[in-house]
Every structure is written in C-alpha cells, then in structure tokens.
C-alpha positions in Angstrom: 0.1 -0.1 0.0 2.8 2.6 -0.6 3.1 4.7 -3.7 5.6 3.7 -6.3 8.0 6.6 -5.0 7.6 5.2 -1.2 8.2 1.7 -2.9 11.3 3.1 -4.7 12.9 4.8 -1.9 12.5 1.6 0.3 14.2 -0.4 -2.3 17.4 2.2 -2.5 17.4 1.9 1.1 17.9 -1.8 0.8 20.3 -1.7 -1.8 22.6 0.7 0.3 22.3 -1.6 3.4 23.4 -4.6 1.4 26.4 -2.6 -0.5 27.5 -1.2 3.1 27.7 -4.8 4.3 29.7 -6.0 1.3 27.2 -7.6 -0.7 26.3 -7.9 -4.4 22.7 -7.0 -5.1 20.2 -8.3 -8.0 16.8 -7.2 -8.3 13.8 -9.7 -9.0 10.8 -7.8 -10.7 8.0 -10.2 -9.3 5.6 -11.0 -11.9 7.2 -8.6 -14.6 5.4 -10.5 -17.4 1.8 -9.5 -16.0 3.3 -6.1 -15.4 4.5 -5.5 -19.0 1.2 -7.1 -20.3 -1.1 -4.8 -18.0 1.1 -2.0 -16.7 4.3 -1.3 -18.8 4.7 2.0 -17.7 5.0 1.0 -14.0 7.7 -1.3 -14.9 9.5 1.4 -16.8 9.1 3.9 -14.0 10.7 1.5 -11.5 13.7 0.5 -13.5 14.1 4.1 -14.6 14.0 5.1 -11.0 16.9 2.2 -10.3 18.9 2.0 -13.4 21.8 4.0 -11.8 21.8 2.2 -8.4 24.5 -0.5 -7.8 22.8 -3.4 -9.1 24.6 -6.2 -10.9 21.5 -7.5 -12.8 17.6 -7.3 -12.7 15.6 -10.6 -13.3 12.8 -10.5 -15.5 10.4 -13.4 -14.3 7.4 -14.9 -16.1 6.2 -15.6 -12.5 2.8 -17.1 -13.2 4.0 -18.5 -16.8 1.7 -16.7 -18.9 4.1 -15.8 -21.8 4.6 -17.5 -25.1 7.5 -17.3 -27.6 6.2 -14.1 -29.1 5.5 -12.1 -26.1 8.6 -13.5 -24.6 10.7 -11.8 -27.5 8.8 -8.7 -27.6 8.9 -8.0 -23.9 12.6 -8.8 -23.4 13.2 -6.9 -26.5 11.6 -4.0 -25.2 13.7 -4.1 -22.0 16.9 -4.5 -23.8 16.6 -1.9 -26.2 15.4 0.6 -23.6 18.0 -0.1 -21.4 21.1 -1.4 -23.5 23.5 -0.8 -20.2 21.7 -3.3 -17.9 22.0 -6.9 -17.6 18.8 -8.6 -17.7 18.2 -12.4 -16.8 15.0 -14.3 -17.8 13.1 -16.5 -15.6 10.7 -18.7 -17.3 7.8 -20.9 -15.6 6.1 -23.6 -17.3 2.7 -23.5 -16.9 1.7 -23.9 -20.6 4.5 -26.2 -21.2 6.2 -23.0 -23.1 9.1 -22.6 -20.9 12.0 -24.1 -23.0 10.3 -22.1 -25.8 10.5 -18.8 -24.1 13.7 -19.1 -23.1 14.9 -19.8 -26.6 12.9 -16.6 -27.6 14.4 -14.5 -24.4 18.0 -15.3 -25.4 17.3 -14.8 -29.1 16.2 -11.3 -28.1 19.4 -10.6 -26.2 18.8 -11.5 -22.7 22.1 -12.1 -21.1 21.4 -14.7 -18.2 18.8 -17.5 -18.0 17.3 -19.0 -14.9 16.6 -22.6 -14.9 16.6 -25.8 -12.6 17.7 -29.5 -12.6 14.7 -31.5 -14.0 12.5 -28.0 -14.3 11.9 -28.5 -10.5 9.8 -25.5 -9.3 6.5 -23.9 -8.4 3.5 -25.4 -9.9 4.5 -26.9 -13.4 8.0 -26.1 -12.5 10.7 -24.1 -14.3 12.7 -24.5 -17.4 15.0 -27.3 -17.2 18.8 -27.1 -17.3 19.0 -29.9 -19.8 16.7 -28.6 -22.1 18.1 -25.5 -22.2 21.4 -26.5 -22.6 20.6 -28.3 -25.9 18.6 -25.3 -27.2 21.3 -22.8 -26.4 23.6 -25.1 -27.8 22.1 -26.2 -30.9 19.3 -24.0 -31.8 21.2 -20.8 -31.1 24.8 -21.9 -31.2 25.4 -20.1 -28.0 28.4 -21.2 -25.7 28.1 -21.9 -22.2 30.6 -23.2 -19.5 28.5 -26.3 -18.7 29.8 -29.5 -19.4 27.0 -31.5 -21.1 28.3 -34.7 -20.1 27.5 -34.4 -16.7 23.9 -33.2 -17.3 22.1 -36.8 -17.0 24.3 -37.8 -14.1 23.4 -34.4 -12.2 19.7 -35.1 -13.0 19.7 -38.7 -11.5 21.3 -37.4 -8.4 18.4 -34.5 -7.9 15.6 -36.8 -9.0 16.7 -39.4 -6.2 17.2 -36.6 -3.3 13.8 -34.8 -4.6 11.8 -37.9 -5.1 10.3 -36.3 -8.0 10.6 -38.7 -11.0 11.8 -38.1 -14.4 9.3 -39.0 -17.0 10.6 -41.6 -19.6 10.1 -39.2 -22.3 11.3 -35.9 -20.9 13.9 -34.8 -23.6 17.6 -35.4 -23.2 17.3 -37.1 -19.8 14.3 -39.1 -20.0 15.2 -42.9 -20.0 13.8 -43.5 -23.2 14.5 -40.6 -25.3 17.7 -41.9 -27.0 15.7 -45.6 -27.4 14.7 -46.3 -30.9 11.4 -48.1 -30.9 10.5 -48.5 -34.4 12.3 -51.2 -36.6 12.7 -48.9 -39.6 15.0 -46.1 -37.6 17.1 -49.2 -36.3 17.7 -50.2 -39.6 18.5 -46.6 -40.6 20.9 -46.2 -38.0 22.5 -49.1 -39.7 22.5 -47.6 -43.1 25.0 -44.3 -42.9 22.7 -43.1 -39.9 19.7 -41.9 -42.1 17.8 -41.0 -39.1 20.4 -38.4 -37.6 20.1 -35.2 -35.7 22.8 -33.4 -33.3 21.2 -34.5 -30.1 23.6 -37.5 -30.0 23.4 -39.5 -26.7 27.1 -39.4 -26.1 26.9 -35.7 -25.6 25.0 -36.3 -22.5 27.0 -39.2 -21.2 24.5 -41.6 -22.7 24.3 -44.3 -25.4 21.7 -45.2 -28.0 19.6 -47.9 -27.2 17.1 -50.0 -29.2 13.6 -51.0 -27.6 12.5 -54.7 -28.0 8.8 -55.3 -28.3 6.0 -55.3 -30.5 7.1 -52.8 -33.2 10.9 -53.2 -32.9 11.5 -56.2 -35.6 14.6 -57.7 -36.5 16.7 -54.6 -36.8 16.5 -53.6 -33.4 17.0 -57.3 -32.0 20.4 -57.5 -34.3 21.6 -54.1 -32.7 20.8 -55.5 -29.3 22.8 -58.8 -30.1 25.7 -56.7 -31.2 26.1 -54.9 -28.1 26.0 -58.2 -26.1 28.2 -59.8 -28.7 25.7 -62.7 -29.8 25.2 -63.9 -33.2 22.1 -66.0 -34.3 21.4 -67.4 -37.4 18.2 -66.7 -39.5 16.2 -69.3 -38.1 16.9 -68.8 -34.6 16.7 -65.1 -35.2 12.9 -65.5 -36.3 12.2 -67.3 -33.4 13.6 -64.9 -30.9 11.8 -61.8 -33.0 8.6 -63.7 -32.7 8.9 -64.4 -28.8 9.6 -60.7 -28.3 6.8 -59.8 -30.1 4.5 -61.8 -28.3 6.4 -60.7 -24.8 5.5 -57.2 -26.0 1.9 -57.6 -25.7 2.3 -58.3 -21.9 4.7 -55.0 -21.4 5.6 -51.9 -23.1 9.2 -52.9 -23.6 11.6 -55.9 -23.1 15.1 -54.6 -22.2 18.5 -55.6 -23.4 19.0 -57.7 -19.9 15.9 -59.4 -20.6 17.2 -60.7 -24.3 19.8 -63.5 -23.0 16.9 -64.9 -20.7 14.5 -64.9 -24.0 17.1 -66.3 -26.1 18.1 -69.2 -23.8 14.4 -69.8 -23.6 13.4 -69.8 -27.0 16.5 -71.8 -28.3 16.3 -74.4 -25.5 12.8 -75.3 -25.5 10.9 -76.0 -28.8 7.2 -75.9 -28.1 6.0 -77.9 -31.4 4.8 -81.1 -30.8 3.7 -80.7 -27.3 1.5 -83.6 -25.8 0.3 -81.3 -22.7 -1.3 -78.2 -22.5 -2.1 -75.9 -19.7 -5.8 -74.9 -20.5 -6.6 -72.7 -17.7 -5.6 -72.1 -14.0 -6.4 -69.8 -11.1 -4.5 -68.9 -8.0 -5.9 -67.1 -5.0 -4.1 -65.7 -2.1 -6.0 -64.4 1.1 -4.1 -63.5 4.5 -4.3 -66.1 7.0 -5.5 -68.8 4.5 -3.4 -71.3 2.6 -3.1 -70.3 -1.3 -5.4 -72.2 -3.5 -5.0 -73.5 -7.0 -7.4 -74.6 -9.4 -5.9 -76.1 -12.7 -7.3 -77.6 -16.2 -4.9 -79.5 -18.2 -5.1 -81.2 -21.4 -3.1 -84.5 -21.6 -3.2 -86.5 -24.9 -6.1 -84.9 -25.8 -8.1 -85.6 -22.7 -8.9 -82.6 -20.0 -8.4 -82.9 -16.4 -9.3 -80.5 -13.7 -8.1 -80.3 -9.9 -8.1 -78.3 -6.9 -5.3 -78.1 -4.2 -3.8 -76.0 -1.5 -0.2 -75.2 -0.7 2.4 -73.2 1.3 2.5 -71.0 -1.7 1.0 -70.3 -4.9 3.3 -72.1 -6.8 3.1 -75.1 -4.2 -0.6 -75.3 -4.5 0.0 -75.5 -8.4 2.2 -78.6 -8.2 0.2 -80.2 -5.6 -2.9 -80.0 -8.1 -0.7 -81.3 -10.8 0.6 -84.4 -8.7 -3.0 -84.9 -7.7 -3.9 -85.2 -11.4 -1.0 -87.7 -12.0 -1.0 -89.9 -9.2 -4.8 -90.4 -8.8 -6.4 -90.0 -12.2 -3.4 -91.0 -14.4 -1.8 -93.2 -11.9 1.6 -92.0 -13.1 4.7 -90.8 -11.4 5.7 -87.2 -10.9 9.0 -86.1 -11.5 10.9 -84.9 -8.2 11.9 -81.4 -7.9 15.5 -81.2 -6.9 16.2 -77.3 -7.4 14.7 -74.0 -8.0 16.3 -70.8 -9.0 15.0 -67.2 -10.0 17.1 -64.8 -12.1 16.0 -61.5 -12.2 17.9 -58.5 -14.5 19.6 -55.9 -12.6 18.3 -52.5 -12.0 15.5 -53.1 -9.6 12.5 -53.0 -11.9 9.5 -54.7 -10.7 8.2 -55.4 -14.3 11.4 -57.2 -15.2 11.4 -60.5 -16.8 12.1 -63.3 -14.5 13.7 -66.5 -15.4 12.8 -69.5 -13.4 15.1 -72.5 -13.8 14.0 -75.7 -12.1 15.9 -79.1 -12.1 13.9 -82.2 -12.1 14.6 -85.9 -11.7 12.4 -88.3 -13.4 13.2 -92.1 -13.2 16.8 -91.5 -12.9 17.1 -88.9 -15.6 17.9 -85.4 -14.2 17.2 -82.1 -16.3 16.3 -78.5 -16.4 13.4 -76.4 -17.6 13.2 -72.6 -17.9 10.2 -70.2 -17.8 10.4 -66.7 -18.5 7.8 -63.9 -17.7 7.4 -60.6 -15.7 5.5 -62.5 -13.2 7.9 -65.0 -10.9 4.9 -67.5 -10.6 3.8 -67.8 -14.3 7.7 -68.1 -15.1 7.7 -71.1 -12.8 4.6 -72.6 -14.1 5.6 -72.3 -17.6 8.9 -74.5 -16.7 6.6 -76.9 -15.0 4.8 -77.3 -18.4 7.8 -77.7 -20.2 8.7 -80.5 -17.7 5.9 -82.3 -18.4 6.2 -82.2 -21.9 9.8 -83.1 -21.4 8.9 -86.5 -19.5 6.6 -87.3 -22.2 9.8 -87.5 -24.6 11.6 -89.4 -21.6 9.1 -91.8 -21.4 9.0 -92.1 -25.2 12.5 -93.1 -25.3 12.4 -95.6 -22.2 9.5 -97.3 -24.3 11.6 -97.2 -27.7 14.7 -98.6 -25.7 12.6 -101.3 -24.1 
C-alpha cells in the first residue's frame, strides 16, 4: 500500500544497506510478465528510478508462466532496447509447457542470463529444465556456455534421487527412453549410414543409443541389441527370438537388453512344437491367514483333467494340484523337484522379466526347464509345463529302448 515513490525509496535503502555490508545486489521484478502485459509504464517507472543504482543484474520473471514465445521475445527486446546498459536475466515458468520455447525467444532477443532448474523443478508446473535449455542454447542458437553436457544426465539422476520427483521417461535429453529407437525402421536406418540423425547425440550427455525390444521393434532392433551383447544368431533362431519378443511385447511396453539373454535361452532350448500337454486354465488365490489355493485344468493327450489343491505358496498349490492329477487320475509318477532358481535382471524394475530355472529328476533322468515372464509364479508354471512335455519324451525314449 505504498505509492511508487515510497516503494522506490524503500528499495534504495535496501540496496544501500546491502552494499555497506559488502554484498552484491540483484533485483527481482516479481510478476514482470503481467506487469508488461497490463502496466508497462509502471515497470519502466521502476527501472528508470533504479537503473543508476549499484545493481549487478535485473531479473525478468514470467512468475505465473503466462508468456508465449512471441510475447517473451517482444517484452525482453523492449527491455533491452530501452536499457542497453543493464544486464537482464530471464526466469521462465512452465504452466503452459512453453518455458523452454520462451527461454529460446528471450535468448534470441539478447537476454544475457537464463534461470533454470535441474529437472525443471519449481512452483506449479516447474521452471525451465537445465538439460533442455542447454540443448536449445547450444544447438538452436549456437550459444556457448561453460556447462559440461556430459555431466547433465548424472546430475539429473542425483537430483531425482534426493528430490523424490521422478523424471518422465519421455523427458527430452534426460528421460530414460529419449535415446531409445522403438521402430525397427529407425534401427535399420542407423545401420545404413545414420539415415535418422540429428545433433542430439546421446554421447553428448553421457548416454548411449538404445534399441527397444517389443511389438514394433522388428529384426533390426534385435540385431542391434545382439551386437551390443556380442551374440550372433542364424536366421532361423533370429526368427524365433523375434516372434517371442513380439509376443512378450503384448504383456509389457518394452523388453530390455538385460532380458534378451533369458529370452534367447528360453526360445533356443525349448521348442514348443509337438507338445502333448497343454495348460488350459488356472486360477491362483492368495488371502491373508489362509493357505493359497490353485485350481487347474490341463489337457494331456487330448483328454482334459481338472483339480484343486492348497499349498504353502501359490506355486506349491499349483504343483500339488498337478500331482493329484498324475497320482490319482493318471496313475503316473510325478517328477521330483531338485532345485529351483530365479534370475532377475539388474536395475530393481518390478516389471523385469524373471527367468525361473527348475531342475527335475524323473526315473533317474535329471534335466532342467526354464520359464520366462514378468510374473515369477507364471515363469515357474511355464517351466513346469515344459517339464511335463519333457517327461513325455523321456517315457517315449524309455519305451523305444525296451
């Protein structure tokens, strides 16, 4: 509730007090963008009164994120033309998702300093993110800075960890998937003298190009991942692996390179052709204070069997239901489970593919079967059904020998 003159006098006293105490002074024009939009003469009156004070720089904030690239340029240019002797900084907010574009316009207008934050942290929708600003200044405006681009991703991950604010996977420059080619045609283009190429090379930011494995990846993406792992496959094996990855892509958005060795092992070691046993349906239930229950329906040599059992765990209940079918309905021996191991790719992802390897013994024959799925129990069930088909082959071999 002060007049402009009273307000200006109060600011001068603050500046004087700061200088007496050996401090440098910057001025922050709170809500400058609305000032330029609705009361530009008030903005000019304030700056006119302070331009000869010992101020290092004056910040021009888009406090409520109302600007667009055109108004940002016009307003910043107006300040620079009117006060060429003053150093101005620009502070953008991202309420309309225009902060980076507004910074581009401000810098193009001649602004000498940019305010931004790691990962775009800030009020409401946040501020302009450092990572994107660097790319825009360096590439779009050919402006030099003293910031080492190679450290940007590392710093962003540290801030993500401490702030608890996650980086979206598609956030430019620092998002997990922004240097991942999903479409097979793009991976193929990279193999043909970089047909798909721009200046945003991942190596600039301490990262590497990746090739997604999923429904849209195709053979080219898989070949790129195999090259990185030092694995070669013939055309027949490549076709099988491609088909499996596409099928797995229906269950989750992406298959990672860490998953690939498990998939290859699973596909090449177990052929699903000529299976005599098929799992038709199953239901697993888990309730606090109650034993897990499994209900299964299975087809063996064209005949269907159904059974229910409880167990100490969901997989245990599933196996006990199978044992009932083999012992009481088929009058057959069920294999002994010797060892059960679970391998999960590094990274701590809860949706990572799990490889379950189970070692069995059946009438003196010891063998292993593998299952692969994002769900550990489902992976174990897959390995078990493969085991049942394996013992059919073992029994066939025993009969032929006799």
